PyMOL commands that place a pseudoatom at each C-alpha (Angstrom):
pseudoatom trace, name=CA, resn=MET, resi=1, chain=A, elem=C, hetatm=0, pos=[-0.105, -0.076, 0.077]
pseudoatom trace, name=CA, resn=PRO, resi=2, chain=A, elem=C, hetatm=0, pos=[1.526, 3.518, -1.008]
pseudoatom trace, name=CA, resn=LYS, resi=3, chain=A, elem=C, hetatm=0, pos=[2.475, 5.715, 2.035]
pseudoatom trace, name=CA, resn=GLY, resi=4, chain=A, elem=C, hetatm=0, pos=[-0.398, 8.645, 2.294]
pseudoatom trace, name=CA, resn=LYS, resi=5, chain=A, elem=C, hetatm=0, pos=[0.402, 12.279, 2.124]
pseudoatom trace, name=CA, resn=LEU, resi=6, chain=A, elem=C, hetatm=0, pos=[0.375, 14.981, 4.733]
pseudoatom trace, name=CA, resn=ILE, resi=7, chain=A, elem=C, hetatm=0, pos=[-1.088, 18.181, 3.912]
pseudoatom trace, name=CA, resn=VAL, resi=8, chain=A, elem=C, hetatm=0, pos=[-1.073, 21.266, 6.015]
pseudoatom trace, name=CA, resn=ILE, resi=9, chain=A, elem=C, hetatm=0, pos=[-3.488, 24.213, 6.134]
pseudoatom trace, name=CA, resn=ASP, resi=10, chain=A, elem=C, hetatm=0, pos=[-1.810, 27.054, 7.940]
pseudoatom trace, name=CA, resn=GLY, resi=11, chain=A, elem=C, hetatm=0, pos=[-2.528, 30.628, 7.713]
pseudoatom trace, name=CA, resn=SER, resi=12, chain=A, elem=C, hetatm=0, pos=[-3.241, 34.031, 9.334]
pseudoatom trace, name=CA, resn=ASP, resi=13, chain=A, elem=C, hetatm=0, pos=[-5.942, 34.107, 11.951]
pseudoatom trace, name=CA, resn=SER, resi=14, chain=A, elem=C, hetatm=0, pos=[-9.244, 34.582, 10.682]
pseudoatom trace, name=CA, resn=SER, resi=15, chain=A, elem=C, hetatm=0, pos=[-8.163, 33.246, 7.304]
pseudoatom trace, name=CA, resn=GLY, resi=16, chain=A, elem=C, hetatm=0, pos=[-10.609, 30.251, 7.161]
pseudoatom trace, name=CA, resn=LYS, resi=17, chain=A, elem=C, hetatm=0, pos=[-8.322, 27.410, 7.907]
pseudoatom trace, name=CA, resn=GLU, resi=18, chain=A, elem=C, hetatm=0, pos=[-11.160, 25.300, 9.549]
pseudoatom trace, name=CA, resn=THR, resi=19, chain=A, elem=C, hetatm=0, pos=[-13.615, 26.021, 6.615]
pseudoatom trace, name=CA, resn=GLN, resi=20, chain=A, elem=C, hetatm=0, pos=[-10.761, 25.142, 3.895]
pseudoatom trace, name=CA, resn=THR, resi=21, chain=A, elem=C, hetatm=0, pos=[-9.652, 21.924, 5.596]
pseudoatom trace, name=CA, resn=LYS, resi=22, chain=A, elem=C, hetatm=0, pos=[-13.237, 20.685, 5.453]
pseudoatom trace, name=CA, resn=LEU, resi=23, chain=A, elem=C, hetatm=0, pos=[-13.740, 21.711, 1.684]
pseudoatom trace, name=CA, resn=LEU, resi=24, chain=A, elem=C, hetatm=0, pos=[-10.560, 20.092, 0.913]
pseudoatom trace, name=CA, resn=LYS, resi=25, chain=A, elem=C, hetatm=0, pos=[-11.458, 16.792, 2.903]
pseudoatom trace, name=CA, resn=LYS, resi=26, chain=A, elem=C, hetatm=0, pos=[-14.907, 16.827, 0.852]
pseudoatom trace, name=CA, resn=ARG, resi=27, chain=A, elem=C, hetatm=0, pos=[-13.147, 17.260, -2.485]
pseudoatom trace, name=CA, resn=LEU, resi=28, chain=A, elem=C, hetatm=0, pos=[-10.447, 14.453, -1.978]
pseudoatom trace, name=CA, resn=LYS, resi=29, chain=A, elem=C, hetatm=0, pos=[-13.266, 12.028, -0.608]
pseudoatom trace, name=CA, resn=GLU, resi=30, chain=A, elem=C, hetatm=0, pos=[-15.306, 12.684, -3.772]
pseudoatom trace, name=CA, resn=LYS, resi=31, chain=A, elem=C, hetatm=0, pos=[-12.252, 11.699, -5.827]
pseudoatom trace, name=CA, resn=GLY, resi=32, chain=A, elem=C, hetatm=0, pos=[-12.035, 8.575, -3.969]
pseudoatom trace, name=CA, resn=HIS, resi=33, chain=A, elem=C, hetatm=0, pos=[-9.172, 9.318, -1.456]
pseudoatom trace, name=CA, resn=LYS, resi=34, chain=A, elem=C, hetatm=0, pos=[-9.393, 8.321, 2.235]
pseudoatom trace, name=CA, resn=VAL, resi=35, chain=A, elem=C, hetatm=0, pos=[-8.978, 11.195, 4.244]
pseudoatom trace, name=CA, resn=GLU, resi=36, chain=A, elem=C, hetatm=0, pos=[-8.436, 12.005, 7.964]
pseudoatom trace, name=CA, resn=THR, resi=37, chain=A, elem=C, hetatm=0, pos=[-8.086, 15.560, 9.609]
pseudoatom trace, name=CA, resn=ILE, resi=38, chain=A, elem=C, hetatm=0, pos=[-6.434, 16.815, 12.845]
pseudoatom trace, name=CA, resn=ASP, resi=39, chain=A, elem=C, hetatm=0, pos=[-5.914, 20.229, 14.161]
pseudoatom trace, name=CA, resn=PHE, resi=40, chain=A, elem=C, hetatm=0, pos=[-3.287, 21.640, 16.523]
pseudoatom trace, name=CA, resn=PRO, resi=41, chain=A, elem=C, hetatm=0, pos=[-2.749, 22.802, 19.086]
pseudoatom trace, name=CA, resn=ARG, resi=42, chain=A, elem=C, hetatm=0, pos=[-4.777, 20.308, 20.881]
pseudoatom trace, name=CA, resn=TYR, resi=43, chain=A, elem=C, hetatm=0, pos=[-6.006, 22.607, 23.561]
pseudoatom trace, name=CA, resn=TYR, resi=44, chain=A, elem=C, hetatm=0, pos=[-8.394, 20.322, 25.379]
pseudoatom trace, name=CA, resn=ASP, resi=45, chain=A, elem=C, hetatm=0, pos=[-6.932, 16.837, 24.519]
pseudoatom trace, name=CA, resn=SER, resi=46, chain=A, elem=C, hetatm=0, pos=[-3.167, 16.971, 25.646]
pseudoatom trace, name=CA, resn=PHE, resi=47, chain=A, elem=C, hetatm=0, pos=[-1.211, 18.019, 28.579]
pseudoatom trace, name=CA, resn=TYR, resi=48, chain=A, elem=C, hetatm=0, pos=[0.898, 20.313, 26.396]
pseudoatom trace, name=CA, resn=GLY, resi=49, chain=A, elem=C, hetatm=0, pos=[-2.016, 21.666, 24.641]
pseudoatom trace, name=CA, resn=LYS, resi=50, chain=A, elem=C, hetatm=0, pos=[-3.442, 23.051, 27.975]
pseudoatom trace, name=CA, resn=MET, resi=51, chain=A, elem=C, hetatm=0, pos=[-0.101, 24.554, 28.771]
pseudoatom trace, name=CA, resn=ILE, resi=52, chain=A, elem=C, hetatm=0, pos=[-0.135, 26.382, 25.307]
pseudoatom trace, name=CA, resn=SER, resi=53, chain=A, elem=C, hetatm=0, pos=[-3.581, 27.580, 26.444]
pseudoatom trace, name=CA, resn=ARG, resi=54, chain=A, elem=C, hetatm=0, pos=[-1.928, 29.041, 29.534]
pseudoatom trace, name=CA, resn=TYR, resi=55, chain=A, elem=C, hetatm=0, pos=[0.775, 30.828, 27.341]
pseudoatom trace, name=CA, resn=LEU, resi=56, chain=A, elem=C, hetatm=0, pos=[-1.964, 32.332, 24.974]
pseudoatom trace, name=CA, resn=CYS, resi=57, chain=A, elem=C, hetatm=0, pos=[-3.903, 33.820, 27.980]
pseudoatom trace, name=CA, resn=GLY, resi=58, chain=A, elem=C, hetatm=0, pos=[-0.699, 35.292, 29.205]
pseudoatom trace, name=CA, resn=GLU, resi=59, chain=A, elem=C, hetatm=0, pos=[-0.036, 33.403, 32.402]
pseudoatom trace, name=CA, resn=PHE, resi=60, chain=A, elem=C, hetatm=0, pos=[3.593, 33.143, 31.576]
pseudoatom trace, name=CA, resn=GLY, resi=61, chain=A, elem=C, hetatm=0, pos=[4.126, 36.896, 30.340]
pseudoatom trace, name=CA, resn=ASP, resi=62, chain=A, elem=C, hetatm=0, pos=[3.697, 38.883, 27.299]
pseudoatom trace, name=CA, resn=VAL, resi=63, chain=A, elem=C, hetatm=0, pos=[4.620, 37.805, 23.648]
pseudoatom trace, name=CA, resn=ASP, resi=64, chain=A, elem=C, hetatm=0, pos=[8.439, 38.885, 23.942]
pseudoatom trace, name=CA, resn=ASP, resi=65, chain=A, elem=C, hetatm=0, pos=[8.705, 37.750, 27.452]
pseudoatom trace, name=CA, resn=VAL, resi=66, chain=A, elem=C, hetatm=0, pos=[8.582, 34.101, 26.776]
pseudoatom trace, name=CA, resn=ASN, resi=67, chain=A, elem=C, hetatm=0, pos=[11.687, 32.532, 25.197]
pseudoatom trace, name=CA, resn=PRO, resi=68, chain=A, elem=C, hetatm=0, pos=[10.747, 30.938, 21.604]
pseudoatom trace, name=CA, resn=TYR, resi=69, chain=A, elem=C, hetatm=0, pos=[12.934, 27.840, 22.330]
pseudoatom trace, name=CA, resn=LEU, resi=70, chain=A, elem=C, hetatm=0, pos=[10.979, 27.239, 25.765]
pseudoatom trace, name=CA, resn=ILE, resi=71, chain=A, elem=C, hetatm=0, pos=[7.379, 27.614, 24.367]
pseudoatom trace, name=CA, resn=SER, resi=72, chain=A, elem=C, hetatm=0, pos=[8.295, 25.689, 21.254]
pseudoatom trace, name=CA, resn=THR, resi=73, chain=A, elem=C, hetatm=0, pos=[8.857, 22.542, 23.268]
pseudoatom trace, name=CA, resn=PHE, resi=74, chain=A, elem=C, hetatm=0, pos=[4.937, 22.736, 24.491]
pseudoatom trace, name=CA, resn=TYR, resi=75, chain=A, elem=C, hetatm=0, pos=[3.870, 23.089, 20.858]
pseudoatom trace, name=CA, resn=ALA, resi=76, chain=A, elem=C, hetatm=0, pos=[6.356, 20.350, 19.519]
pseudoatom trace, name=CA, resn=ASN, resi=77, chain=A, elem=C, hetatm=0, pos=[5.266, 17.894, 22.420]
pseudoatom trace, name=CA, resn=ASP, resi=78, chain=A, elem=C, hetatm=0, pos=[1.663, 18.608, 21.824]
pseudoatom trace, name=CA, resn=ARG, resi=79, chain=A, elem=C, hetatm=0, pos=[2.146, 17.192, 18.213]
pseudoatom trace, name=CA, resn=LEU, resi=80, chain=A, elem=C, hetatm=0, pos=[4.210, 14.456, 19.364]
pseudoatom trace, name=CA, resn=ALA, resi=81, chain=A, elem=C, hetatm=0, pos=[1.233, 13.055, 21.391]
pseudoatom trace, name=CA, resn=SER, resi=82, chain=A, elem=C, hetatm=0, pos=[-0.521, 12.659, 18.056]
pseudoatom trace, name=CA, resn=LYS, resi=83, chain=A, elem=C, hetatm=0, pos=[2.384, 11.031, 16.078]
pseudoatom trace, name=CA, resn=ASN, resi=84, chain=A, elem=C, hetatm=0, pos=[1.207, 7.549, 16.475]
pseudoatom trace, name=CA, resn=LYS, resi=85, chain=A, elem=C, hetatm=0, pos=[-2.090, 8.304, 15.193]
pseudoatom trace, name=CA, resn=MET, resi=86, chain=A, elem=C, hetatm=0, pos=[-0.862, 10.316, 12.188]
pseudoatom trace, name=CA, resn=GLU, resi=87, chain=A, elem=C, hetatm=0, pos=[1.770, 7.670, 11.301]
pseudoatom trace, name=CA, resn=ASN, resi=88, chain=A, elem=C, hetatm=0, pos=[-0.853, 4.998, 11.295]
pseudoatom trace, name=CA, resn=TRP, resi=89, chain=A, elem=C, hetatm=0, pos=[-3.199, 6.936, 9.037]
pseudoatom trace, name=CA, resn=LEU, resi=90, chain=A, elem=C, hetatm=0, pos=[-0.305, 7.590, 6.537]
pseudoatom trace, name=CA, resn=LYS, resi=91, chain=A, elem=C, hetatm=0, pos=[0.732, 3.913, 6.585]
pseudoatom trace, name=CA, resn=LYS, resi=92, chain=A, elem=C, hetatm=0, pos=[-2.840, 3.070, 5.503]
pseudoatom trace, name=CA, resn=GLY, resi=93, chain=A, elem=C, hetatm=0, pos=[-2.327, 5.124, 2.613]
pseudoatom trace, name=CA, resn=LYS, resi=94, chain=A, elem=C, hetatm=0, pos=[-4.753, 8.066, 3.909]
pseudoatom trace, name=CA, resn=ILE, resi=95, chain=A, elem=C, hetatm=0, pos=[-4.364, 11.809, 3.216]
pseudoatom trace, name=CA, resn=VAL, resi=96, chain=A, elem=C, hetatm=0, pos=[-3.948, 13.461, 6.227]
pseudoatom trace, name=CA, resn=ILE, resi=97, chain=A, elem=C, hetatm=0, pos=[-4.867, 17.225, 6.515]
pseudoatom trace, name=CA, resn=ALA, resi=98, chain=A, elem=C, hetatm=0, pos=[-3.413, 19.238, 9.550]
pseudoatom trace, name=CA, resn=ASP, resi=99, chain=A, elem=C, hetatm=0, pos=[-5.045, 22.629, 10.582]
pseudoatom trace, name=CA, resn=ARG, resi=100, chain=A, elem=C, hetatm=0, pos=[-1.855, 24.160, 11.589]
pseudoatom trace, name=CA, resn=TYR, resi=101, chain=A, elem=C, hetatm=0, pos=[1.377, 22.261, 12.330]
pseudoatom trace, name=CA, resn=VAL, resi=102, chain=A, elem=C, hetatm=0, pos=[5.159, 22.947, 12.736]
pseudoatom trace, name=CA, resn=SER, resi=103, chain=A, elem=C, hetatm=0, pos=[4.854, 25.788, 10.196]
pseudoatom trace, name=CA, resn=SER, resi=104, chain=A, elem=C, hetatm=0, pos=[2.672, 27.870, 12.504]
pseudoatom trace, name=CA, resn=ASN, resi=105, chain=A, elem=C, hetatm=0, pos=[5.220, 27.524, 15.319]
pseudoatom trace, name=CA, resn=THR, resi=106, chain=A, elem=C, hetatm=0, pos=[8.128, 28.483, 13.228]
pseudoatom trace, name=CA, resn=ILE, resi=107, chain=A, elem=C, hetatm=0, pos=[6.314, 31.553, 11.783]
pseudoatom trace, name=CA, resn=PHE, resi=108, chain=A, elem=C, hetatm=0, pos=[4.986, 32.833, 15.348]
pseudoatom trace, name=CA, resn=GLN, resi=109, chain=A, elem=C, hetatm=0, pos=[8.187, 31.960, 17.348]
pseudoatom trace, name=CA, resn=THR, resi=110, chain=A, elem=C, hetatm=0, pos=[10.621, 33.070, 14.623]
pseudoatom trace, name=CA, resn=ALA, resi=111, chain=A, elem=C, hetatm=0, pos=[8.888, 36.431, 14.441]
pseudoatom trace, name=CA, resn=LYS, resi=112, chain=A, elem=C, hetatm=0, pos=[10.065, 37.123, 18.218]
pseudoatom trace, name=CA, resn=ILE, resi=113, chain=A, elem=C, hetatm=0, pos=[13.743, 36.960, 17.110]
pseudoatom trace, name=CA, resn=ARG, resi=114, chain=A, elem=C, hetatm=0, pos=[15.160, 40.046, 15.529]
pseudoatom trace, name=CA, resn=SER, resi=115, chain=A, elem=C, hetatm=0, pos=[18.580, 38.978, 14.274]
pseudoatom trace, name=CA, resn=LYS, resi=116, chain=A, elem=C, hetatm=0, pos=[18.623, 37.183, 10.774]
pseudoatom trace, name=CA, resn=LYS, resi=117, chain=A, elem=C, hetatm=0, pos=[21.204, 34.819, 11.955]
pseudoatom trace, name=CA, resn=GLU, resi=118, chain=A, elem=C, hetatm=0, pos=[19.353, 33.869, 15.088]
pseudoatom trace, name=CA, resn=LYS, resi=119, chain=A, elem=C, hetatm=0, pos=[16.325, 33.348, 13.164]
pseudoatom trace, name=CA, resn=GLU, resi=120, chain=A, elem=C, hetatm=0, pos=[18.139, 30.727, 11.053]
pseudoatom trace, name=CA, resn=LYS, resi=121, chain=A, elem=C, hetatm=0, pos=[19.612, 29.217, 14.043]
pseudoatom trace, name=CA, resn=PHE, resi=122, chain=A, elem=C, hetatm=0, pos=[16.043, 28.878, 15.746]
pseudoatom trace, name=CA, resn=ILE, resi=123, chain=A, elem=C, hetatm=0, pos=[14.580, 27.311, 12.482]
pseudoatom trace, name=CA, resn=LYS, resi=124, chain=A, elem=C, hetatm=0, pos=[17.265, 24.753, 11.979]
pseudoatom trace, name=CA, resn=TRP, resi=125, chain=A, elem=C, hetatm=0, pos=[16.813, 23.901, 15.935]
pseudoatom trace, name=CA, resn=LEU, resi=126, chain=A, elem=C, hetatm=0, pos=[13.075, 23.573, 15.585]
pseudoatom trace, name=CA, resn=ASP, resi=127, chain=A, elem=C, hetatm=0, pos=[13.309, 21.454, 12.325]
pseudoatom trace, name=CA, resn=ASN, resi=128, chain=A, elem=C, hetatm=0, pos=[15.807, 18.981, 13.981]
pseudoatom trace, name=CA, resn=PHE, resi=129, chain=A, elem=C, hetatm=0, pos=[13.630, 18.841, 17.096]
pseudoatom trace, name=CA, resn=GLU, resi=130, chain=A, elem=C, hetatm=0, pos=[10.395, 18.155, 15.323]
pseudoatom trace, name=CA, resn=TYR, resi=131, chain=A, elem=C, hetatm=0, pos=[11.603, 15.981, 12.885]
pseudoatom trace, name=CA, resn=ASN, resi=132, chain=A, elem=C, hetatm=0, pos=[14.618, 14.174, 13.887]
pseudoatom trace, name=CA, resn=VAL, resi=133, chain=A, elem=C, hetatm=0, pos=[14.309, 14.200, 17.749]
pseudoatom trace, name=CA, resn=ASN, resi=134, chain=A, elem=C, hetatm=0, pos=[10.515, 13.784, 17.972]
pseudoatom trace, name=CA, resn=LYS, resi=135, chain=A, elem=C, hetatm=0, pos=[10.266, 12.109, 14.491]
pseudoatom trace, name=CA, resn=ILE, resi=136, chain=A, elem=C, hetatm=0, pos=[6.834, 13.548, 13.666]
pseudoatom trace, name=CA, resn=PRO, resi=137, chain=A, elem=C, hetatm=0, pos=[5.871, 13.054, 10.011]
pseudoatom trace, name=CA, resn=ARG, resi=138, chain=A, elem=C, hetatm=0, pos=[7.239, 15.808, 7.648]
pseudoatom trace, name=CA, resn=PRO, resi=139, chain=A, elem=C, hetatm=0, pos=[4.473, 17.414, 5.634]
pseudoatom trace, name=CA, resn=ASP, resi=140, chain=A, elem=C, hetatm=0, pos=[4.317, 16.981, 1.792]
pseudoatom trace, name=CA, resn=LYS, resi=141, chain=A, elem=C, hetatm=0, pos=[2.532, 20.177, 1.148]
pseudoatom trace, name=CA, resn=ILE, resi=142, chain=A, elem=C, hetatm=0, pos=[1.891, 23.421, 3.141]
pseudoatom trace, name=CA, resn=ILE, resi=143, chain=A, elem=C, hetatm=0, pos=[-0.796, 25.757, 2.024]
pseudoatom trace, name=CA, resn=TYR, resi=144, chain=A, elem=C, hetatm=0, pos=[-0.458, 29.248, 3.838]
pseudoatom trace, name=CA, resn=LEU, resi=145, chain=A, elem=C, hetatm=0, pos=[-3.753, 31.270, 3.857]
pseudoatom trace, name=CA, resn=TYR, resi=146, chain=A, elem=C, hetatm=0, pos=[-2.787, 35.003, 4.048]
pseudoatom trace, name=CA, resn=VAL, resi=147, chain=A, elem=C, hetatm=0, pos=[-4.992, 37.583, 5.415]
pseudoatom trace, name=CA, resn=PRO, resi=148, chain=A, elem=C, hetatm=0, pos=[-3.312, 41.078, 6.022]
pseudoatom trace, name=CA, resn=VAL, resi=149, chain=A, elem=C, hetatm=0, pos=[-3.005, 42.415, 9.534]
pseudoatom trace, name=CA, resn=LYS, resi=150, chain=A, elem=C, hetatm=0, pos=[-5.296, 45.337, 8.802]
pseudoatom trace, name=CA, resn=LYS, resi=151, chain=A, elem=C, hetatm=0, pos=[-7.878, 42.825, 8.022]
pseudoatom trace, name=CA, resn=ILE, resi=152, chain=A, elem=C, hetatm=0, pos=[-7.219, 40.469, 10.939]
pseudoatom trace, name=CA, resn=LEU, resi=153, chain=A, elem=C, hetatm=0, pos=[-7.689, 43.432, 13.182]
pseudoatom trace, name=CA, resn=GLU, resi=154, chain=A, elem=C, hetatm=0, pos=[-11.032, 44.098, 11.787]
pseudoatom trace, name=CA, resn=LEU, resi=155, chain=A, elem=C, hetatm=0, pos=[-12.165, 40.555, 12.171]
pseudoatom trace, name=CA, resn=ASN, resi=156, chain=A, elem=C, hetatm=0, pos=[-10.736, 40.132, 15.613]
pseudoatom trace, name=CA, resn=THR, resi=157, chain=A, elem=C, hetatm=0, pos=[-13.223, 42.770, 17.074]
pseudoatom trace, name=CA, resn=ASP, resi=158, chain=A, elem=C, hetatm=0, pos=[-16.000, 40.248, 16.637]
pseudoatom trace, name=CA, resn=LYS, resi=159, chain=A, elem=C, hetatm=0, pos=[-17.116, 39.037, 20.129]
pseudoatom trace, name=CA, resn=LYS, resi=160, chain=A, elem=C, hetatm=0, pos=[-17.337, 35.406, 18.952]
pseudoatom trace, name=CA, resn=ARG, resi=161, chain=A, elem=C, hetatm=0, pos=[-13.525, 35.338, 18.649]
pseudoatom trace, name=CA, resn=LEU, resi=162, chain=A, elem=C, hetatm=0, pos=[-13.285, 36.422, 22.360]
pseudoatom trace, name=CA, resn=ASN, resi=163, chain=A, elem=C, hetatm=0, pos=[-15.374, 33.524, 23.561]
pseudoatom trace, name=CA, resn=ARG, resi=164, chain=A, elem=C, hetatm=0, pos=[-13.034, 30.607, 22.872]
pseudoatom trace, name=CA, resn=LYS, resi=165, chain=A, elem=C, hetatm=0, pos=[-13.029, 28.293, 25.554]
pseudoatom trace, name=CA, resn=TYR, resi=166, chain=A, elem=C, hetatm=0, pos=[-9.269, 27.929, 25.958]
pseudoatom trace, name=CA, resn=LEU, resi=167, chain=A, elem=C, hetatm=0, pos=[-8.741, 31.522, 26.153]
pseudoatom trace, name=CA, resn=LYS, resi=168, chain=A, elem=C, hetatm=0, pos=[-11.166, 31.749, 29.322]
pseudoatom trace, name=CA, resn=GLY, resi=169, chain=A, elem=C, hetatm=0, pos=[-12.578, 35.136, 28.262]
pseudoatom trace, name=CA, resn=LYS, resi=170, chain=A, elem=C, hetatm=0, pos=[-9.303, 36.553, 27.523]
pseudoatom trace, name=CA, resn=LYS, resi=171, chain=A, elem=C, hetatm=0, pos=[-7.533, 37.799, 24.308]
pseudoatom trace, name=CA, resn=ASP, resi=172, chain=A, elem=C, hetatm=0, pos=[-4.763, 35.863, 22.763]
pseudoatom trace, name=CA, resn=ILE, resi=173, chain=A, elem=C, hetatm=0, pos=[-1.588, 37.533, 23.517]
pseudoatom trace, name=CA, resn=HIS, resi=174, chain=A, elem=C, hetatm=0, pos=[-0.406, 37.039, 19.893]
pseudoatom trace, name=CA, resn=GLU, resi=175, chain=A, elem=C, hetatm=0, pos=[-3.625, 38.568, 18.572]
pseudoatom trace, name=CA, resn=LYS, resi=176, chain=A, elem=C, hetatm=0, pos=[-3.772, 41.777, 20.807]
pseudoatom trace, name=CA, resn=ASN, resi=177, chain=A, elem=C, hetatm=0, pos=[-0.250, 42.675, 19.952]
pseudoatom trace, name=CA, resn=ASN, resi=178, chain=A, elem=C, hetatm=0, pos=[-0.361, 44.718, 16.746]
pseudoatom trace, name=CA, resn=GLN, resi=179, chain=A, elem=C, hetatm=0, pos=[3.243, 45.239, 16.080]
pseudoatom trace, name=CA, resn=PHE, resi=180, chain=A, elem=C, hetatm=0, pos=[3.721, 41.411, 16.772]
pseudoatom trace, name=CA, resn=LEU, resi=181, chain=A, elem=C, hetatm=0, pos=[1.274, 40.443, 14.154]
pseudoatom trace, name=CA, resn=LYS, resi=182, chain=A, elem=C, hetatm=0, pos=[3.089, 42.776, 11.584]
pseudoatom trace, name=CA, resn=ARG, resi=183, chain=A, elem=C, hetatm=0, pos=[6.316, 40.770, 12.376]
pseudoatom trace, name=CA, resn=VAL, resi=184, chain=A, elem=C, hetatm=0, pos=[4.496, 37.467, 11.984]
pseudoatom trace, name=CA, resn=GLU, resi=185, chain=A, elem=C, hetatm=0, pos=[3.091, 38.646, 8.470]
pseudoatom trace, name=CA, resn=ARG, resi=186, chain=A, elem=C, hetatm=0, pos=[6.392, 39.315, 7.410]
pseudoatom trace, name=CA, resn=GLN, resi=187, chain=A, elem=C, hetatm=0, pos=[7.891, 36.132, 8.515]
pseudoatom trace, name=CA, resn=ALA, resi=188, chain=A, elem=C, hetatm=0, pos=[5.073, 34.110, 6.772]
pseudoatom trace, name=CA, resn=LYS, resi=189, chain=A, elem=C, hetatm=0, pos=[5.659, 35.777, 3.544]
pseudoatom trace, name=CA, resn=GLN, resi=190, chain=A, elem=C, hetatm=0, pos=[9.579, 35.368, 3.860]
pseudoatom trace, name=CA, resn=LEU, resi=191, chain=A, elem=C, hetatm=0, pos=[9.211, 31.484, 4.587]
pseudoatom trace, name=CA, resn=SER, resi=192, chain=A, elem=C, hetatm=0, pos=[6.467, 30.919, 1.959]
pseudoatom trace, name=CA, resn=SER, resi=193, chain=A, elem=C, hetatm=0, pos=[8.967, 32.368, -0.659]
pseudoatom trace, name=CA, resn=GLU, resi=194, chain=A, elem=C, hetatm=0, pos=[11.918, 30.306, 0.623]
pseudoatom trace, name=CA, resn=TYR, resi=195, chain=A, elem=C, hetatm=0, pos=[10.389, 26.982, 0.862]
pseudoatom trace, name=CA, resn=LYS, resi=196, chain=A, elem=C, hetatm=0, pos=[9.283, 24.887, -2.223]
pseudoatom trace, name=CA, resn=ASN, resi=197, chain=A, elem=C, hetatm=0, pos=[6.620, 22.820, -0.543]
pseudoatom trace, name=CA, resn=TRP, resi=198, chain=A, elem=C, hetatm=0, pos=[4.972, 26.051, 0.772]
pseudoatom trace, name=CA, resn=THR, resi=199, chain=A, elem=C, hetatm=0, pos=[2.094, 27.867, -1.258]
pseudoatom trace, name=CA, resn=MET, resi=200, chain=A, elem=C, hetatm=0, pos=[0.809, 31.185, -0.135]
pseudoatom trace, name=CA, resn=ILE, resi=201, chain=A, elem=C, hetatm=0, pos=[-2.772, 32.029, -1.113]
pseudoatom trace, name=CA, resn=ASP, resi=202, chain=A, elem=C, hetatm=0, pos=[-4.116, 35.523, -0.837]
pseudoatom trace, name=CA, resn=CYS, resi=203, chain=A, elem=C, hetatm=0, pos=[-7.245, 35.423, 0.847]
pseudoatom trace, name=CA, resn=VAL, resi=204, chain=A, elem=C, hetatm=0, pos=[-8.671, 38.988, 0.538]
pseudoatom trace, name=CA, resn=LYS, resi=205, chain=A, elem=C, hetatm=0, pos=[-9.826, 40.919, -2.290]
pseudoatom trace, name=CA, resn=ASP, resi=206, chain=A, elem=C, hetatm=0, pos=[-11.099, 44.464, -2.234]
pseudoatom trace, name=CA, resn=ASN, resi=207, chain=A, elem=C, hetatm=0, pos=[-11.081, 44.169, 1.558]
pseudoatom trace, name=CA, resn=GLN, resi=208, chain=A, elem=C, hetatm=0, pos=[-13.234, 41.189, 1.624]
pseudoatom trace, name=CA, resn=LEU, resi=209, chain=A, elem=C, hetatm=0, pos=[-12.477, 37.660, 2.302]
pseudoatom trace, name=CA, resn=MET, resi=210, chain=A, elem=C, hetatm=0, pos=[-12.667, 35.504, -0.645]
for i in range(1, 210): cmd.bond("trace and resi %d" % i, "trace and resi %d" % (i + 1))
show_as sticks, trace
zoom trace
């Protein structure tokens, strides 16, 4: 049986990752493929997912107070908890679609680092940690859904986005820091242009989500 494929749907906040994951799953199943989906972080299903929730609520400090290497271990071990499940799906020849993955961690945590040399050092460290130490599956394709920061800020005023259970009524420390979001945007664009298996899709036209 041929090995399956891992496709990652990543992107800006409010870009429609969940919706596009569902649509891609439906389309692939219509074409006769066996498909499984998974989303990260696993806020409610893993020890590390709950720790990430605490980080995003600001319990460990503001965005730039938390070391990217340290917090990345939470995200990486959250993914590690789903390693066997994902490997079994792939061994059965299924297409696995992940809503966020290592790419998201790479973008957000690298955005905290100002030096180009230190950014490159961190990216190499994270790649080694995730794929060589933890040995989680490496994605075949990463699709990045891009929404400009200006539009994200408009969408984040929606009360529904402040009602996510894992935030306990608080606002995500990433989302409430406009300057950090701009750094994240630049980092996402750069990585999308550097890696061949990344494709960036512009999700906004005439200031409307497409």
